[in-house]
N, C-alpha and C positions, 0 to 999 in steps of 0.2 A: 587355639581356633581351626578348627580343621580344612578339609579344602572344598567345602560345602561349592562353591563359585568356581570352579573347576572345571562345571558343567558347560559353561558360556564359553570355552576353550573352540577357537573357528576347528570345525570339524571340515577336512581340507577337501571337500568336494565341491565345485562350483563352476560357471560360468570359464573363470578364468584359471583352473585349474584343468592339468590332465590328467598324469598320472598312466598306471597301466592298469586295463579293466577287464576281465574276463568273464563274460557271461553273454545275455541274453539282448536283444535289442525288439523296437521293433520296426515299422517299416519307414519309419522317421530315420533313424539309424541312433534314436533316442535311448539310453540303456532303459531296460523293461523287462520286469520277470527277474528271475535269479542271476544273480553273478557276484563278482569279486572285485574290491578294487584296492591295490597298491599306491599308494597317495603320495605326489612328492616330500609334503611332510614330516613323510615317515608311519604316517597312521595308515591303518588297515580297517576296511569294510567288508562284510560279507552278510549278503540277507535278499532282502526282495526291494525291486526299483520298478518306479511308473512314471512314465516321461521323462526319464533321466533323473528322477529325485525318488530320494530314498524313502520308498512306501512300502508298509508291513512290517512283517522282523526281520531286524538285523540286531548284528554284532558289532560295534564300533570298538578297536580296538587303540587308543591313545598312544603316542609313541613315550609320554610321560610316566605312563603306567597306568592310567585310568583306563575303565571299560564301560561299556553300555551294552543291554542285553537286554533288548523289547521293542516297543511298537515303533513305528515313526508313522508319519502321516506329512506329506508334500515334503518331505526333506528335514522336519523338525521331529524329535521327541514327543510323541504324542500318545498315550493311550496309557498301558502295562508296561513298569519295564525297571531294573535295576541296575542300578551305577554304582561299581565301586571305586572309590576312591585311592588318590596312591597313597595317603597316609593311613589306611585301613578303614576308615568311614566307610560306612552302603547306606543308600537309599535306597528303598522297594517299596514301590506305590504307581500313583498315576502320576501322570505329565501331560502337559497341556501346554504347546507351541515351544516346547523346550525349557518349559519351567518347570519344577517340581509344581505341583496344582489338585488336589484334590485330597485324596487320604493315600498317609505314607506312615513308614517305620522309618527313621533316620537313627542311625549304628554309631557313637561317634567312638574314636579309637582308646578314650579313656572308659570303656565302657556304658557313659552314659547313654540314655535313647529316649527317643521322643514319638512318639505314640498318636498321630493325631491329624487334623485340619492344614491345609500347605493353601497359600495363595499368592504366586509370583515369588516361588523360593524363600517365603517368608512364614515361620510358622502362623497362622491364622485360623481362629476359627477356635473348637472343643478340641483339646489335646491333652497327653497325656507324658509328662515329662517327668526322668525317674534320674535320679544322681545318684550313682551306684556307690561312691564315695562314704556320704551320710548315709545311704538308707532310706532317701526322703523321695516321696512322689509328689510332685503339683499335676492336679486334676482340673482344670479351669480353662475363661476364655483367654487367648489370642487375641493381641490385635498386632497387625505389622512387623511383626517378632517378639513381641513384648508382651509379658502381663497385664492382659489391661480386662477388670469386672470380676465376676463372681470366679472364688477359687478354691481351692481346698488340699491343703497343703498336708501331709499323710507322714507325719515322722514314727521314729519307733516307738515311741509311749503314749501318745499323743497326736491328738489333730484339730487343723486350725482351719477353721472357714471363716470366709470376709471377701473382701472389694480390693483388687489391688492396682495400680497405675504405676507404668511404667517399671515396672517387676518387685514393685515393695510392696507392703501390704497398706493400706489408707483405709480411714473408716471403721465403722463398726465391724463388729466382728466377735466370734468365741472362741473360744479353748476346750477340746471335750476329751478329759477323760476316762476312758472308759470303763465303765464299772465301778466309779467314783463321784466325779462328779461335773461340771461344765460352769468353766467361769466366760463372763458374759466382760464386753469392754470395747475398744475402738483406737485406735492408732493413728500415731499425729506425726507427723515429718518434721524433722527438727535439725537445725545446724550441729553440727556435732565438734562441740569445742575441742577437741582436739588436734583438729585441722584447721587452719588461718586461710588455706586456700579456697577462693571463690569457685563456685560449682560452675562448668564447664557445660551449655546445655547442648551444644552443639556440635558432640563427637560424634564419629562416625558410627551407623549401626553396629557393625561386628562389634567393634569396642563398648557400645551400649551393653549388647548381650553379657560379653564377658564380665566386662565392671558389676553388672547388676545380678550377674548369676550367684549364686547357693556357694561355686567354686572362689569367687573373686570377692565377695563380702559387696558391700554397699559402695555406691560413689564415695568419694572424698568429701566431708565439708557436709553431710548430712545423713540422719537414720533416724530407722523408722524405731517411735517410741510405744510401749503399749501401756493404755492406760486402762487398768480394772475398775469396774463399776459393783458387778456381783458377781456373786458366785449360790450355787442352784445344784440340786440332788440331780444325778445322772439319769436321766431316762430317753430309753430309745425313743418315744413320740418328742422328744424336745431337740433331737439331732436336726440340722438341716439338712435338705438335699443333698445331692451332688450336683455340680453346677449344671446345666444343661442350655443348648444354644440350638435356635430355630436354624433350617437352612435357609442361606441366602443365594440368590442369582449370582453367576460367574460375571465378573469384571473383565475379562479376558476373550476377547469375538463377541459372538451372541449367546442368549441364552438357549439356543438351540442345536448351538455345538457344543453338545457335552463330549467328555473324554468315553472314549469308547476302542475297543480292537478294531483297527479296519482290515478284515478278510475279504475284501474285493479282489487284490491284485491276482493276475492269471497270469502264469506263461504263454508267450508268443512268439511265433517265428521262431523257433528252434531252429540254433543252425550245426554246421557239422562237426564230427569227434574231435573232442579235446580235452585234455587230464590235465585237472590245474597244479598237480602234485609237483609235477617238474619247476614249473613257475616257484611254487610258493619256496622251492629250496632256492632257488637262484635269488629270490630277497632275503632270504633268513628269517623270513618268516616258521615259527612254531603252529602247525594245523590245528585251528581253534577246536577240532574234535578233542586236543589234550589240552583242556583249557584248566587253565590254574587255576582258579577260582572254581571249579565245577564243571563235571560234566554235560554236555547239552540232555537236557529232559526229551523224553519221548514227547512231549507239547508242544516244545519249542522247534523239536526235526520235525514236527505234524506242518509248525507255520508256516516256517522257510523252507520246509523239504531240501534239507539239507545232508540228512545224512545216509542219504543215496547217493552214489560215487556220480559226482557230476558228466553228463555225456553231453555232447551237440555242442561244443563251445567252443567260440575261434576268439583268440586273442590278438588280442588290436590296441595299439598304444594310442589312444584316441579318447576323446572326453565321452 
């Protein structure tokens, strides 16, 4: 299991944390504009603030090795961003109120990838999961992190179209053997006689995802069984269409509060000249200009205005 949920770690800035901040403030002495924060828990943030909260483009480095580079809104990851997980996983896509939410690509350490829709950190909507080890791809409808609804599984030599329930094929479907034939039938879910254990229906979601996946097989005690009914000649006209999903309103916040990059942040009340280099060295922090996972792009620099040496800043040990 990957470190998908590490993005829920507390990011060490808040009313009850002080740390060391170097950057711009507004007339109320709140963090506002460009700045850098060395946090008590060992984390580090560089980017923009608005009224004391991370807002706009920022780069957050967790002490444990995770990193987030992207948009913030009112202190939360919100917009477009990339999260680098300690186990080597990478998520790149949309965020909403600190959740993976919208369209995004998740790359797992074993080489698997999921490219599709997310809802509150779970695969939800239309998505394509590629199992690298088996060279198998699932394209279909996901609900609450599992395959539920119309789906298409592409194997190296044939394709299956049908319905899925809790990650298992169930009901009517067909196997398409290109340029040869189409086999029609249906799947039924039966108890597996090899196991005497009763099915545990209330497994945690992360366990369910692993146990139901192609990597781990189906849950102990049950197995989907294919019951063929007829075979017909192959014809492109008879091949079912790929699964599609109509867009639905978001369940987080109002439907008007859609994900977007916040570019409204402006730098105000610039203070006296002060370089950040000495402070970074004092805290043993490698400058993000030597990003271990990739150099800062021109687009990122334009968003946060951080490639230009930071001037007119004052060092203060206050929130």
